[in-house]
Biopython code that builds the backbone (N, CA, C, O; Angstrom):
import numpy as np
from Bio.PDB.StructureBuilder import StructureBuilder

atoms = [
    (1, "MET", "N", (9.703, -26.024, 23.076)),
    (1, "MET", "CA", (8.262, -26.498, 23.851)),
    (1, "MET", "C", (8.689, -27.278, 25.149)),
    (1, "MET", "O", (9.562, -28.145, 25.182)),
    (2, "LEU", "N", (8.026, -26.890, 26.085)),
    (2, "LEU", "CA", (8.009, -27.695, 27.402)),
    (2, "LEU", "C", (7.203, -28.990, 27.461)),
    (2, "LEU", "O", (6.012, -29.116, 27.175)),
    (3, "TYR", "N", (8.075, -29.957, 27.892)),
    (3, "TYR", "CA", (7.496, -31.390, 28.196)),
    (3, "TYR", "C", (7.686, -31.831, 29.421)),
    (3, "TYR", "O", (8.636, -31.401, 30.075)),
    (4, "GLU", "N", (6.806, -32.772, 29.943)),
    (4, "GLU", "CA", (7.065, -33.591, 31.025)),
    (4, "GLU", "C", (7.358, -34.925, 30.657)),
    (4, "GLU", "O", (6.545, -35.549, 29.976)),
    (5, "GLY", "N", (8.585, -35.517, 31.083)),
    (5, "GLY", "CA", (8.818, -36.916, 30.648)),
    (5, "GLY", "C", (8.846, -37.684, 31.697)),
    (5, "GLY", "O", (9.324, -37.258, 32.749)),
    (6, "LEU", "N", (8.272, -39.112, 31.578)),
    (6, "LEU", "CA", (8.423, -40.039, 32.685)),
    (6, "LEU", "C", (9.469, -41.010, 32.134)),
    (6, "LEU", "O", (9.327, -41.516, 31.021)),
    (7, "PHE", "N", (10.568, -41.278, 32.954)),
    (7, "PHE", "CA", (11.630, -42.226, 32.430)),
    (7, "PHE", "C", (11.594, -43.232, 33.517)),
    (7, "PHE", "O", (11.496, -42.935, 34.708)),
    (8, "ILE", "N", (11.688, -44.571, 32.996)),
    (8, "ILE", "CA", (11.676, -45.827, 33.879)),
    (8, "ILE", "C", (13.032, -46.311, 33.532)),
    (8, "ILE", "O", (13.454, -46.380, 32.378)),
    (9, "PHE", "N", (13.710, -46.651, 34.633)),
    (9, "PHE", "CA", (15.163, -47.272, 34.585)),
    (9, "PHE", "C", (15.277, -48.520, 35.172)),
    (9, "PHE", "O", (14.522, -48.670, 36.133)),
    (10, "PRO", "N", (16.042, -49.540, 34.872)),
    (10, "PRO", "CA", (16.107, -50.846, 35.215)),
    (10, "PRO", "C", (16.327, -50.914, 36.821)),
    (10, "PRO", "O", (17.201, -50.182, 37.286)),
    (11, "GLU", "N", (15.691, -51.631, 37.571)),
    (11, "GLU", "CA", (15.689, -51.755, 39.083)),
    (11, "GLU", "C", (17.084, -52.110, 39.579)),
    (11, "GLU", "O", (17.391, -51.962, 40.762)),
    (12, "VAL", "N", (17.910, -52.571, 38.675)),
    (12, "VAL", "CA", (19.285, -53.128, 39.167)),
    (12, "VAL", "C", (20.303, -52.097, 39.214)),
    (12, "VAL", "O", (21.471, -52.341, 39.516)),
    (13, "LEU", "N", (19.850, -50.912, 38.908)),
    (13, "LEU", "CA", (20.839, -49.630, 38.875)),
    (13, "LEU", "C", (20.918, -49.125, 40.520)),
    (13, "LEU", "O", (19.896, -49.011, 41.196)),
    (14, "ASP", "N", (22.031, -48.896, 40.953)),
    (14, "ASP", "CA", (22.406, -48.494, 42.249)),
    (14, "ASP", "C", (22.258, -46.893, 42.027)),
    (14, "ASP", "O", (22.003, -46.417, 40.921)),
    (15, "GLU", "N", (22.441, -46.133, 43.168)),
    (15, "GLU", "CA", (22.312, -44.808, 43.244)),
    (15, "GLU", "C", (23.396, -44.005, 42.150)),
    (15, "GLU", "O", (23.076, -43.014, 41.495)),
    (16, "GLU", "N", (24.548, -44.574, 42.120)),
    (16, "GLU", "CA", (25.770, -44.096, 41.301)),
    (16, "GLU", "C", (25.204, -44.445, 39.652)),
    (16, "GLU", "O", (25.338, -43.657, 38.716)),
    (17, "GLY", "N", (24.649, -45.603, 39.570)),
    (17, "GLY", "CA", (24.352, -45.849, 38.093)),
    (17, "GLY", "C", (23.042, -45.084, 37.765)),
    (17, "GLY", "O", (22.827, -44.790, 36.589)),
    (18, "LEU", "N", (22.258, -44.784, 38.618)),
    (18, "LEU", "CA", (20.894, -43.973, 38.219)),
    (18, "LEU", "C", (21.432, -42.539, 37.930)),
    (18, "LEU", "O", (21.028, -41.925, 36.942)),
    (19, "ASP", "N", (22.284, -42.040, 38.734)),
    (19, "ASP", "CA", (22.776, -40.850, 38.454)),
    (19, "ASP", "C", (23.508, -40.753, 36.956)),
    (19, "ASP", "O", (23.258, -39.819, 36.195)),
    (20, "GLN", "N", (24.289, -41.649, 36.673)),
    (20, "GLN", "CA", (24.950, -41.592, 35.330)),
    (20, "GLN", "C", (23.914, -41.761, 34.228)),
    (20, "GLN", "O", (24.003, -41.112, 33.186)),
    (21, "ALA", "N", (22.911, -42.646, 34.457)),
    (21, "ALA", "CA", (21.835, -42.792, 33.525)),
    (21, "ALA", "C", (21.068, -41.491, 33.141)),
    (21, "ALA", "O", (20.769, -41.166, 31.992)),
    (22, "ILE", "N", (20.788, -40.773, 34.324)),
    (22, "ILE", "CA", (20.173, -39.426, 34.107)),
    (22, "ILE", "C", (21.022, -38.613, 33.491)),
    (22, "ILE", "O", (20.579, -38.008, 32.515)),
    (23, "THR", "N", (22.160, -38.431, 33.812)),
    (23, "THR", "CA", (23.098, -37.635, 33.025)),
    (23, "THR", "C", (23.432, -37.964, 31.539)),
    (23, "THR", "O", (23.872, -37.144, 30.733)),
    (24, "ARG", "N", (23.167, -39.258, 31.289)),
    (24, "ARG", "CA", (23.223, -39.635, 29.793)),
    (24, "ARG", "C", (22.071, -39.057, 29.124)),
    (24, "ARG", "O", (22.174, -38.559, 28.003)),
    (25, "VAL", "N", (20.917, -39.108, 29.802)),
    (25, "VAL", "CA", (19.798, -38.712, 29.078)),
    (25, "VAL", "C", (19.682, -37.030, 28.959)),
    (25, "VAL", "O", (19.006, -36.437, 28.118)),
    (26, "LYS", "N", (20.489, -36.428, 29.983)),
    (26, "LYS", "CA", (20.523, -34.997, 29.686)),
    (26, "LYS", "C", (21.512, -34.749, 28.505)),
    (26, "LYS", "O", (21.269, -33.893, 27.653)),
    (27, "GLU", "N", (22.680, -35.554, 28.478)),
    (27, "GLU", "CA", (23.497, -35.418, 27.389)),
    (27, "GLU", "C", (22.885, -35.573, 26.018)),
    (27, "GLU", "O", (23.171, -34.809, 25.096)),
    (28, "GLU", "N", (22.018, -36.597, 25.900)),
    (28, "GLU", "CA", (21.311, -36.908, 24.644)),
    (28, "GLU", "C", (20.375, -35.785, 24.327)),
    (28, "GLU", "O", (20.162, -35.466, 23.158)),
    (29, "LEU", "N", (19.826, -35.191, 25.314)),
    (29, "LEU", "CA", (18.763, -34.156, 25.167)),
    (29, "LEU", "C", (19.538, -32.714, 24.509)),
    (29, "LEU", "O", (19.097, -31.994, 23.613)),
    (30, "GLU", "N", (20.663, -32.586, 25.173)),
    (30, "GLU", "CA", (21.411, -31.245, 24.885)),
    (30, "GLU", "C", (22.001, -31.475, 23.541)),
    (30, "GLU", "O", (22.173, -30.475, 22.844)),
    (31, "LYS", "N", (22.328, -32.599, 23.084)),
    (31, "LYS", "CA", (22.884, -32.749, 21.629)),
    (31, "LYS", "C", (21.913, -32.313, 20.586)),
    (31, "LYS", "O", (22.308, -31.911, 19.492)),
    (32, "LEU", "N", (20.562, -32.388, 20.923)),
    (32, "LEU", "CA", (19.652, -31.959, 20.012)),
    (32, "LEU", "C", (18.947, -30.480, 20.271)),
    (32, "LEU", "O", (17.911, -30.053, 19.761)),
    (33, "GLY", "N", (19.828, -29.829, 21.224)),
    (33, "GLY", "CA", (19.385, -28.475, 21.660)),
    (33, "GLY", "C", (18.424, -28.311, 22.675)),
    (33, "GLY", "O", (17.815, -27.248, 22.800)),
    (34, "GLY", "N", (18.239, -29.287, 23.415)),
    (34, "GLY", "CA", (17.216, -29.207, 24.395)),
    (34, "GLY", "C", (17.770, -28.874, 25.738)),
    (34, "GLY", "O", (18.996, -28.765, 25.776)),
    (35, "SER", "N", (17.088, -28.682, 26.893)),
    (35, "SER", "CA", (17.529, -28.636, 28.127)),
    (35, "SER", "C", (16.639, -29.149, 29.185)),
    (35, "SER", "O", (15.429, -28.963, 29.055)),
    (36, "ILE", "N", (17.099, -29.779, 30.227)),
    (36, "ILE", "CA", (16.337, -30.149, 31.390)),
    (36, "ILE", "C", (16.073, -29.120, 32.374)),
    (36, "ILE", "O", (17.006, -28.479, 32.856)),
    (37, "GLU", "N", (14.591, -28.868, 32.785)),
    (37, "GLU", "CA", (14.431, -27.840, 33.552)),
    (37, "GLU", "C", (14.490, -28.294, 35.115)),
    (37, "GLU", "O", (14.972, -27.574, 35.989)),
    (38, "SER", "N", (14.003, -29.430, 35.321)),
    (38, "SER", "CA", (14.170, -30.141, 36.589)),
    (38, "SER", "C", (13.829, -31.555, 36.506)),
    (38, "SER", "O", (13.182, -32.047, 35.582)),
    (39, "THR", "N", (14.349, -32.271, 37.637)),
    (39, "THR", "CA", (14.191, -33.869, 37.621)),
    (39, "THR", "C", (13.569, -34.102, 39.049)),
    (39, "THR", "O", (13.798, -33.291, 39.947)),
    (40, "THR", "N", (12.744, -35.266, 39.267)),
    (40, "THR", "CA", (12.170, -35.572, 40.454)),
    (40, "THR", "C", (12.300, -37.184, 40.413)),
    (40, "THR", "O", (11.760, -37.780, 39.481)),
    (41, "ARG", "N", (12.969, -37.863, 41.354)),
    (41, "ARG", "CA", (13.201, -39.272, 41.684)),
    (41, "ARG", "C", (11.984, -39.587, 42.246)),
    (41, "ARG", "O", (11.714, -39.056, 43.323)),
    (42, "MET", "N", (11.055, -40.471, 41.652)),
    (42, "MET", "CA", (9.961, -41.095, 42.357)),
    (42, "MET", "C", (10.283, -42.433, 43.043)),
    (42, "MET", "O", (9.450, -42.877, 43.834)),
    (43, "GLY", "N", (11.273, -43.029, 42.840)),
    (43, "GLY", "CA", (11.881, -44.216, 43.503)),
    (43, "GLY", "C", (11.426, -45.330, 42.906)),
    (43, "GLY", "O", (10.832, -45.260, 41.830)),
    (44, "LYS", "N", (11.639, -46.437, 43.505)),
    (44, "LYS", "CA", (11.316, -47.741, 42.966)),
    (44, "LYS", "C", (9.843, -48.150, 42.939)),
    (44, "LYS", "O", (9.243, -48.110, 44.014)),
    (45, "LYS", "N", (9.166, -48.551, 41.802)),
    (45, "LYS", "CA", (7.823, -48.991, 41.757)),
    (45, "LYS", "C", (7.702, -50.349, 41.113)),
    (45, "LYS", "O", (8.388, -50.708, 40.156)),
    (46, "THR", "N", (6.764, -51.090, 41.717)),
    (46, "THR", "CA", (6.503, -52.406, 41.196)),
    (46, "THR", "C", (5.508, -52.163, 39.972)),
    (46, "THR", "O", (4.564, -51.374, 40.007)),
    (47, "PHE", "N", (5.888, -53.023, 38.798)),
    (47, "PHE", "CA", (4.986, -53.032, 37.693)),
    (47, "PHE", "C", (3.680, -53.891, 38.177)),
    (47, "PHE", "O", (3.720, -54.751, 39.057)),
    (48, "ALA", "N", (2.602, -53.533, 37.498)),
    (48, "ALA", "CA", (1.354, -54.356, 37.623)),
    (48, "ALA", "C", (1.517, -55.868, 36.938)),
    (48, "ALA", "O", (0.778, -56.778, 37.314)),
    (49, "ARG", "N", (2.409, -56.057, 36.033)),
    (49, "ARG", "CA", (2.780, -57.312, 35.625)),
    (49, "ARG", "C", (4.029, -57.229, 34.985)),
    (49, "ARG", "O", (4.291, -56.176, 34.405)),
    (50, "PRO", "N", (5.032, -58.350, 34.982)),
    (50, "PRO", "CA", (6.299, -58.305, 34.324)),
    (50, "PRO", "C", (6.474, -57.773, 33.008)),
    (50, "PRO", "O", (5.756, -58.180, 32.095)),
    (51, "LEU", "N", (7.362, -56.899, 32.814)),
    (51, "LEU", "CA", (7.695, -56.523, 31.457)),
    (51, "LEU", "C", (9.093, -56.896, 31.194)),
    (51, "LEU", "O", (9.995, -56.542, 31.953)),
    (52, "LYS", "N", (9.306, -57.633, 30.093)),
    (52, "LYS", "CA", (10.541, -58.085, 29.625)),
    (52, "LYS", "C", (11.364, -58.574, 30.857)),
    (52, "LYS", "O", (12.493, -58.143, 31.093)),
    (53, "LYS", "N", (10.760, -59.456, 31.591)),
    (53, "LYS", "CA", (11.354, -60.186, 32.808)),
    (53, "LYS", "C", (11.865, -59.293, 33.721)),
    (53, "LYS", "O", (12.756, -59.673, 34.482)),
    (54, "GLN", "N", (11.306, -57.791, 33.786)),
    (54, "GLN", "CA", (11.427, -57.074, 34.839)),
    (54, "GLN", "C", (10.292, -56.925, 35.754)),
    (54, "GLN", "O", (9.167, -56.905, 35.254)),
    (55, "LYS", "N", (10.435, -56.809, 37.114)),
    (55, "LYS", "CA", (9.289, -56.807, 38.058)),
    (55, "LYS", "C", (8.965, -55.351, 38.583)),
    (55, "LYS", "O", (7.884, -54.977, 39.036)),
    (56, "ALA", "N", (10.116, -54.607, 38.430)),
    (56, "ALA", "CA", (9.901, -53.205, 39.130)),
    (56, "ALA", "C", (10.924, -52.121, 38.224)),
    (56, "ALA", "O", (11.731, -52.555, 37.402)),
    (57, "GLY", "N", (10.794, -51.000, 38.444)),
    (57, "GLY", "CA", (11.633, -49.994, 37.845)),
    (57, "GLY", "C", (11.825, -48.762, 38.620)),
    (57, "GLY", "O", (10.988, -48.441, 39.463)),
    (58, "LEU", "N", (12.892, -48.033, 38.390)),
    (58, "LEU", "CA", (13.150, -46.782, 39.100)),
    (58, "LEU", "C", (12.615, -45.698, 38.185)),
    (58, "LEU", "O", (13.014, -45.649, 37.021)),
    (59, "TYR", "N", (11.620, -44.714, 38.712)),
    (59, "TYR", "CA", (10.958, -43.902, 38.005)),
    (59, "TYR", "C", (11.535, -42.426, 38.175)),
    (59, "TYR", "O", (11.878, -41.981, 39.271)),
    (60, "VAL", "N", (11.594, -41.838, 37.194)),
    (60, "VAL", "CA", (12.186, -40.421, 37.225)),
    (60, "VAL", "C", (11.400, -39.575, 36.385)),
    (60, "VAL", "O", (11.276, -39.903, 35.205)),
    (61, "VAL", "N", (10.814, -38.465, 36.837)),
    (61, "VAL", "CA", (10.000, -37.451, 36.128)),
    (61, "VAL", "C", (10.956, -36.273, 36.028)),
    (61, "VAL", "O", (11.685, -35.903, 36.949)),
    (62, "ALA", "N", (10.868, -35.610, 34.587)),
    (62, "ALA", "CA", (11.763, -34.586, 34.261)),
    (62, "ALA", "C", (10.942, -33.557, 33.478)),
    (62, "ALA", "O", (10.127, -34.003, 32.670)),
    (63, "MET", "N", (11.065, -32.190, 33.628)),
    (63, "MET", "CA", (10.406, -31.133, 32.819)),
    (63, "MET", "C", (11.665, -30.767, 31.915)),
    (63, "MET", "O", (12.747, -30.441, 32.402)),
    (64, "PHE", "N", (11.419, -30.852, 30.586)),
    (64, "PHE", "CA", (12.382, -30.433, 29.718)),
    (64, "PHE", "C", (11.901, -29.679, 28.396)),
    (64, "PHE", "O", (10.814, -29.913, 27.867)),
    (65, "ASN", "N", (12.772, -28.801, 27.946)),
    (65, "ASN", "CA", (12.488, -28.052, 26.662)),
    (65, "ASN", "C", (13.233, -28.711, 25.633)),
    (65, "ASN", "O", (14.388, -29.120, 25.750)),
    (66, "ILE", "N", (12.449, -28.796, 24.536)),
    (66, "ILE", "CA", (13.049, -29.439, 23.126)),
    (66, "ILE", "C", (11.942, -28.870, 22.122)),
    (66, "ILE", "O", (10.742, -28.718, 22.349)),
    (67, "ASP", "N", (12.745, -28.561, 20.806)),
    (67, "ASP", "CA", (11.988, -28.467, 19.724)),
    (67, "ASP", "C", (10.911, -29.444, 19.399)),
    (67, "ASP", "O", (11.352, -30.592, 19.369)),
    (68, "GLY", "N", (9.783, -29.360, 19.176)),
    (68, "GLY", "CA", (8.825, -30.393, 18.861)),
    (68, "GLY", "C", (9.214, -31.342, 17.818)),
    (68, "GLY", "O", (8.959, -32.544, 17.892)),
    (69, "THR", "N", (9.922, -30.712, 16.708)),
    (69, "THR", "CA", (10.339, -31.474, 15.381)),
    (69, "THR", "C", (11.444, -32.381, 16.039)),
    (69, "THR", "O", (11.684, -33.433, 15.446)),
    (70, "LYS", "N", (12.035, -32.150, 17.010)),
    (70, "LYS", "CA", (13.282, -33.116, 17.407)),
    (70, "LYS", "C", (13.005, -34.126, 18.509)),
    (70, "LYS", "O", (13.828, -34.896, 19.004)),
    (71, "LEU", "N", (11.709, -34.002, 18.819)),
    (71, "LEU", "CA", (11.229, -35.156, 19.808)),
    (71, "LEU", "C", (11.332, -36.629, 19.396)),
    (71, "LEU", "O", (11.635, -37.529, 20.179)),
    (72, "ASP", "N", (11.031, -36.806, 17.994)),
    (72, "ASP", "CA", (11.328, -38.208, 17.613)),
    (72, "ASP", "C", (12.781, -38.630, 17.593)),
    (72, "ASP", "O", (13.105, -39.796, 17.816)),
    (73, "ALA", "N", (13.627, -37.704, 17.334)),
    (73, "ALA", "CA", (15.031, -37.978, 17.334)),
    (73, "ALA", "C", (15.466, -38.379, 18.831)),
    (73, "ALA", "O", (16.166, -39.353, 19.112)),
    (74, "PHE", "N", (14.954, -37.502, 19.690)),
    (74, "PHE", "CA", (15.443, -37.830, 21.048)),
    (74, "PHE", "C", (14.911, -39.193, 21.530)),
    (74, "PHE", "O", (15.648, -39.916, 22.200)),
    (75, "LYS", "N", (13.558, -39.600, 21.189)),
    (75, "LYS", "CA", (13.099, -40.989, 21.520)),
    (75, "LYS", "C", (14.013, -41.976, 20.796)),
    (75, "LYS", "O", (14.322, -43.031, 21.349)),
    (76, "ALA", "N", (14.456, -41.663, 19.574)),
    (76, "ALA", "CA", (15.303, -42.733, 19.044)),
    (76, "ALA", "C", (16.686, -42.859, 19.790)),
    (76, "ALA", "O", (17.212, -43.955, 19.984)),
    (77, "ARG", "N", (17.239, -41.670, 20.194)),
    (77, "ARG", "CA", (18.453, -41.840, 20.918)),
    (77, "ARG", "C", (18.280, -42.481, 22.306)),
    (77, "ARG", "O", (19.188, -43.167, 22.776)),
    (78, "LEU", "N", (17.222, -42.286, 22.918)),
    (78, "LEU", "CA", (16.944, -43.053, 24.141)),
    (78, "LEU", "C", (16.832, -44.424, 23.938)),
    (78, "LEU", "O", (17.068, -45.182, 24.879)),
    (79, "LYS", "N", (16.516, -44.841, 22.883)),
    (79, "LYS", "CA", (16.490, -46.568, 22.814)),
    (79, "LYS", "C", (17.905, -46.843, 22.431)),
    (79, "LYS", "O", (18.322, -47.916, 22.867)),
    (80, "LEU", "N", (18.702, -46.179, 21.765)),
    (80, "LEU", "CA", (20.021, -46.600, 21.359)),
    (80, "LEU", "C", (21.063, -46.368, 22.394)),
    (80, "LEU", "O", (21.882, -47.276, 22.533)),
    (81, "ALA", "N", (21.161, -45.472, 23.034)),
    (81, "ALA", "CA", (22.309, -44.804, 23.799)),
    (81, "ALA", "C", (21.964, -44.659, 25.317)),
    (81, "ALA", "O", (22.799, -43.982, 25.916)),
    (82, "THR", "N", (21.084, -45.063, 25.973)),
    (82, "THR", "CA", (20.767, -45.001, 27.195)),
    (82, "THR", "C", (20.326, -46.172, 27.862)),
    (82, "THR", "O", (19.980, -47.105, 27.137)),
    (83, "ASN", "N", (20.254, -46.344, 29.305)),
    (83, "ASN", "CA", (19.686, -47.131, 29.950)),
    (83, "ASN", "C", (18.102, -46.996, 30.292)),
    (83, "ASN", "O", (17.672, -47.598, 31.276)),
    (84, "VAL", "N", (17.187, -46.171, 29.447)),
    (84, "VAL", "CA", (15.979, -46.053, 29.710)),
    (84, "VAL", "C", (15.132, -47.381, 29.341)),
    (84, "VAL", "O", (15.193, -47.931, 28.242)),
    (85, "PHE", "N", (14.447, -47.751, 30.269)),
    (85, "PHE", "CA", (13.738, -49.098, 30.124)),
    (85, "PHE", "C", (12.261, -48.660, 29.292)),
    (85, "PHE", "O", (11.791, -49.291, 28.345)),
    (86, "ARG", "N", (11.771, -47.618, 29.808)),
    (86, "ARG", "CA", (10.626, -47.052, 29.114)),
    (86, "ARG", "C", (10.504, -45.534, 29.253)),
    (86, "ARG", "O", (11.139, -44.914, 30.107)),
    (87, "HIS", "N", (9.722, -44.996, 28.444)),
    (87, "HIS", "CA", (9.539, -43.478, 28.480)),
    (87, "HIS", "C", (8.163, -43.035, 27.912)),
    (87, "HIS", "O", (7.600, -43.654, 27.009)),
    (88, "GLN", "N", (7.552, -41.682, 28.629)),
    (88, "GLN", "CA", (6.486, -41.237, 28.005)),
    (88, "GLN", "C", (6.643, -39.831, 28.100)),
    (88, "GLN", "O", (7.254, -39.364, 29.062)),
    (89, "PHE", "N", (6.116, -39.021, 27.128)),
    (89, "PHE", "CA", (6.178, -37.513, 27.160)),
    (89, "PHE", "C", (5.006, -37.023, 26.958)),
    (89, "PHE", "O", (4.237, -37.619, 26.203)),
    (90, "VAL", "N", (4.653, -35.920, 27.545)),
    (90, "VAL", "CA", (3.358, -35.085, 27.472)),
    (90, "VAL", "C", (3.768, -33.658, 27.358)),
    (90, "VAL", "O", (4.724, -33.265, 28.027)),
    (91, "GLN", "N", (3.172, -32.907, 26.625)),
    (91, "GLN", "CA", (3.299, -31.474, 26.488)),
    (91, "GLN", "C", (2.862, -30.868, 27.919)),
    (91, "GLN", "O", (1.842, -31.292, 28.463)),
    (92, "ALA", "N", (3.642, -29.883, 28.508)),
    (92, "ALA", "CA", (3.408, -29.340, 29.716)),
    (92, "ALA", "C", (2.168, -28.567, 29.526)),
    (92, "ALA", "O", (1.476, -28.482, 30.540)),
    (93, "SER", "N", (1.709, -27.965, 28.437)),
    (93, "SER", "CA", (0.502, -27.241, 28.298)),
    (93, "SER", "C", (-0.711, -27.985, 28.515)),
    (93, "SER", "O", (-1.728, -27.545, 29.052)),
    (94, "GLU", "N", (-0.512, -29.266, 28.012)),
    (94, "GLU", "CA", (-1.790, -30.249, 28.331)),
    (94, "GLU", "C", (-1.990, -30.600, 29.795)),
    (94, "GLU", "O", (-3.096, -30.808, 30.294)),
    (95, "ILE", "N", (-0.888, -30.648, 30.412)),
    (95, "ILE", "CA", (-1.164, -30.986, 32.031)),
    (95, "ILE", "C", (-1.678, -29.622, 32.834)),
    (95, "ILE", "O", (-2.341, -29.723, 33.867)),
    (96, "VAL", "N", (-1.318, -28.364, 32.273)),
    (96, "VAL", "CA", (-1.992, -27.298, 32.825)),
    (96, "VAL", "C", (-3.590, -27.150, 32.540)),
    (96, "VAL", "O", (-4.447, -26.719, 33.312)),
    (97, "GLU", "N", (-3.737, -27.613, 31.256)),
    (97, "GLU", "CA", (-5.277, -27.482, 30.816)),
    (97, "GLU", "C", (-6.048, -28.550, 31.614)),
    (97, "GLU", "O", (-7.173, -28.235, 32.001)),
    (98, "GLU", "N", (-5.619, -29.666, 31.880)),
    (98, "GLU", "CA", (-6.223, -30.693, 32.636)),
    (98, "GLU", "C", (-6.464, -30.151, 34.045)),
    (98, "GLU", "O", (-7.571, -30.249, 34.575)),
    (99, "VAL", "N", (-5.363, -29.548, 34.679)),
    (99, "VAL", "CA", (-5.553, -29.194, 36.217)),
    (99, "VAL", "C", (-6.671, -27.931, 36.156)),
    (99, "VAL", "O", (-7.500, -27.864, 37.063)),
    (100, "ALA", "N", (-6.679, -27.100, 35.251)),
    (100, "ALA", "CA", (-7.595, -26.119, 35.072)),
    (100, "ALA", "C", (-9.091, -26.649, 34.883)),
    (100, "ALA", "O", (-9.975, -26.072, 35.515)),
    (101, "GLN", "N", (-9.373, -27.565, 34.164)),
    (101, "GLN", "CA", (-10.409, -28.381, 33.990)),
    (101, "GLN", "C", (-11.066, -29.020, 35.245)),
    (101, "GLN", "O", (-12.284, -29.030, 35.418)),
    (102, "GLU", "N", (-10.283, -29.479, 35.987)),
    (102, "GLU", "CA", (-10.453, -30.222, 37.271)),
    (102, "GLU", "C", (-10.919, -29.277, 38.230)),
    (102, "GLU", "O", (-11.774, -29.642, 39.038)),
    (103, "ALA", "N", (-10.424, -27.974, 38.257)),
    (103, "ALA", "CA", (-10.836, -27.097, 39.333)),
    (103, "ALA", "C", (-11.997, -26.330, 39.177)),
    (103, "ALA", "O", (-12.366, -25.577, 40.079)),
]
sb = StructureBuilder()
sb.init_structure("model")
sb.init_model(0)
sb.init_chain("A")
sb.init_seg("    ")
for serial, (resi, resn, name, xyz) in enumerate(atoms, 1):
    if name == "N":
        sb.init_residue(resn, " ", resi, " ")
    sb.init_atom(name, np.array(xyz, "f"), 0.0, 1.0, " ", f" {name:<3s}", serial, name[0])
structure = sb.get_structure()
């Protein structure tokens, strides 16, 4: 199933560190049989209020495929094995339906 994921990484990562963090997320996804279709770096964004003593984060949006039954396992792996500060996933079909309703 196709998902859109928003990943927020700590702002202290440099370009090389961010590349490594994205690669690590990709590896964790592939371990569960998933694959990344595309990634878009949104850059550094300031939070509305500090979260865990962080004032900003590096935002990355990725489109990826994974079996829906393995999504919870992927979330657990993100917490344990990566530099992901926050994440949020939405089924891509929901995005298409919202765009169709707005038109």
